[in-house]
NUSEKOL-456263 format. One record per residue (C-alpha): residue in one letter; x, y, z. Coordinates in Angstrom, 3 decimals, padded with zeros to 6 digits. Example, Ala and Ser with C-alpha at 12.3 -4.5 7.8 and 13.67 -1.06 7.14 Angstrom:
! NUSEKOL-456263
- A	012.300	-004.500	007.800
- S	013.670	-001.060	007.140
This chain:
! NUSEKOL-456263
- M	-009.700	-074.632	049.490
- K	-012.583	-072.952	049.671
- I	-012.575	-072.495	053.720
- V	-009.044	-071.317	053.070
- F	-009.736	-068.354	050.604
- T	-012.566	-067.505	052.906
- L	-010.595	-067.126	055.828
- L	-007.746	-065.429	054.072
- C	-010.696	-062.775	052.310
- C	-011.764	-062.484	056.149
- F	-008.242	-061.383	057.516
- Y	-006.045	-059.997	054.760
- G	-009.269	-058.751	051.959
- F	-010.573	-055.818	054.025
- K	-009.077	-052.715	055.429
- A	-010.765	-052.214	058.726
- I	-011.331	-048.915	060.286
- C	-011.245	-048.762	064.029
- C	-010.242	-046.885	067.338
- N	-006.368	-046.617	067.511
- C	-005.222	-043.988	070.314
- I	-002.830	-044.878	072.476
- G	-002.868	-044.164	076.320
- E	-004.380	-040.692	077.561
- S	-003.061	-037.900	076.308
- S	-002.579	-034.798	079.378
- H	-004.885	-032.305	080.230
- E	-002.435	-029.342	078.960
- I	-002.486	-031.121	075.389
- E	-005.844	-031.631	075.239
- F	-006.472	-028.210	076.441
- I	-004.583	-026.788	073.442
- K	-006.396	-029.232	070.915
- S	-009.990	-028.859	071.990
- D	-012.237	-026.160	070.697
- I	-014.905	-026.293	073.713
- I	-014.579	-027.456	076.547
- F	-017.201	-027.943	079.427
- V	-019.014	-029.578	082.211
- G	-022.706	-030.609	081.586
- S	-025.146	-033.057	081.397
- I	-027.033	-035.119	078.288
- R	-030.351	-033.389	077.606
- S	-031.274	-035.487	074.718
- S	-029.662	-037.779	072.163
- R	-030.153	-039.462	069.096
- I	-028.852	-041.281	065.956
- V	-027.530	-039.103	063.146
- K	-026.083	-040.092	059.443
- I	-023.287	-038.050	058.333
- W	-024.357	-038.092	054.715
- S	-021.988	-038.090	052.188
- D	-023.444	-035.484	049.829
- T	-021.432	-035.919	046.675
- S	-022.382	-035.254	043.189
- Y	-022.074	-039.357	042.737
- A	-024.911	-039.672	045.816
- R	-027.284	-037.260	044.206
- Y	-026.731	-039.220	040.687
- I	-027.723	-042.767	042.755
- Y	-031.046	-040.811	044.171
- E	-031.551	-039.196	040.530
- T	-031.578	-042.603	038.616
- S	-033.183	-044.666	041.489
- N	-037.084	-043.751	040.461
- S	-037.139	-043.382	044.049
- S	-040.664	-041.885	045.330
- L	-038.733	-041.004	048.763
- S	-037.519	-036.953	048.815
- Y	-033.876	-036.382	048.504
- D	-033.230	-036.291	052.401
- E	-035.508	-039.617	053.121
- F	-033.422	-041.402	050.967
- K	-030.233	-040.403	051.725
- Y	-031.134	-041.216	055.347
- Q	-032.345	-044.672	054.505
- S	-029.434	-045.386	052.402
- R	-026.866	-047.379	053.759
- S	-024.081	-045.985	051.589
- F	-022.544	-042.796	051.685
- G	-021.666	-042.198	055.274
- P	-021.926	-043.741	058.678
- L	-023.994	-043.571	061.791
- M	-023.139	-041.299	064.680
- M	-024.957	-040.677	068.140
- E	-025.755	-037.354	068.264
- Y	-025.850	-035.388	071.969
- I	-027.480	-031.894	072.995
- F	-025.840	-031.249	075.906
- K	-026.677	-028.528	078.736
- I	-023.742	-026.489	079.977
- D	-023.067	-025.920	083.501
- A	-019.647	-024.748	083.140
- L	-017.766	-023.313	080.329
- Y	-014.131	-023.057	080.149
- K	-012.891	-023.189	076.728
- G	-014.815	-021.884	073.918
- E	-017.911	-020.175	072.839
- T	-021.732	-020.967	072.424
- S	-024.657	-018.899	072.184
- A	-026.702	-020.773	074.229
- D	-026.494	-022.859	077.253
- T	-026.864	-025.927	075.153
- V	-024.082	-027.938	072.751
- V	-024.249	-030.378	069.949
- I	-021.798	-033.286	070.442
- R	-020.870	-036.013	068.177
- T	-019.346	-039.666	069.053
- G	-019.526	-042.578	067.575
- F	-021.359	-045.774	069.049
- G	-017.750	-047.063	070.729
- N	-017.639	-050.381	069.602
- G	-014.207	-050.276	068.266
- D	-015.217	-046.390	066.085
- C	-013.503	-044.537	069.549
- G	-017.261	-043.411	070.006
- F	-017.435	-042.311	073.840
- K	-020.738	-044.400	075.440
- F	-022.446	-041.007	077.335
- E	-025.211	-042.117	080.318
- F	-028.382	-039.705	081.059
- G	-028.052	-038.496	084.707
- V	-023.928	-038.253	084.879
- N	-021.807	-034.898	084.743
- Y	-019.267	-035.060	082.740
- L	-016.203	-033.170	081.466
- V	-015.998	-032.643	077.679
- Y	-013.445	-031.952	075.446
- A	-014.470	-031.397	071.923
- I	-013.167	-030.291	068.478
- N	-015.514	-028.409	065.888
- E	-016.688	-031.212	063.630
- S	-015.345	-028.972	060.793
- K	-012.135	-030.289	061.478
- I	-012.743	-034.376	061.243
- N	-010.813	-035.959	058.817
- Y	-013.372	-038.240	056.698
- V	-012.473	-040.955	054.922
- R	-014.103	-039.013	052.155
- P	-013.106	-034.932	052.818
- K	-016.029	-033.143	054.680
- L	-018.430	-035.696	052.671
- G	-019.588	-033.017	050.529
- R	-020.680	-030.741	053.275
- T	-020.231	-026.718	053.863
- E	-018.580	-025.123	057.045
- A	-021.615	-023.202	057.617
- E	-023.236	-026.961	057.675
- L	-020.877	-028.160	060.535
- K	-021.278	-024.832	062.425
- G	-022.325	-025.316	065.978
- L	-021.789	-029.227	065.873
- F	-018.394	-030.511	067.790
- R	-017.131	-034.163	067.944
- T	-015.407	-036.097	070.999
- D	-014.548	-039.912	071.266
- I	-012.329	-042.164	074.179
- C	-008.931	-040.647	072.961
- S	-009.832	-037.187	074.483
- R	-010.223	-036.924	078.327
- T	-013.542	-036.349	078.122
- G	-015.254	-038.487	081.113
- N	-017.416	-038.487	084.081
- I	-016.543	-035.185	086.273
- L	-016.289	-037.441	089.231
- I	-012.822	-039.193	087.851
- R	-011.711	-035.386	086.276
- Q	-011.142	-033.302	089.352
- E	-007.051	-032.898	088.290
- D	-008.504	-031.634	084.988
- L	-011.209	-029.137	086.853
- E	-007.892	-027.728	088.770
- F	-006.062	-027.161	085.651
- L	-009.116	-025.603	083.752
- I	-010.039	-023.146	086.642
- E	-006.367	-022.023	086.850
- Q	-006.410	-021.348	082.884
- K	-009.761	-019.256	082.957
């Protein structure tokens, strides 16, 4: 009986959050959806935590008697937010959007069911991305302000982001749009 209960809990007791895009959208649709489109390559990468800076999270910190600073505590806490990959891209060609530098920050998941795109160093990519402030989180915006999200963009495998070698049709379309 314990085995049956355990199996039922495993299959029906948890709501899974995973990638659910079906097929590939057209370059026309991606052009409309995206806030920034560029060709570039990775300069650096790191893992970041998208911290839920809510009053409840602050309450947990304040009642924990932790010797850590609030920033250290929230990064080490396993609760209150997902981990993501953050890449700094050098922009070689900008097709849509604005940036004040020749680099841009792109966030994505890890690529194991979370729709994250697995970027590799040394490869040129065509990246379609949206402003981080437009992302619908499990908890809306995780308590972050528009100012904190400015200059951050998000992409995933559901967009047409990909190796430039297989996105030549997209490049032709983007050149026509300029």
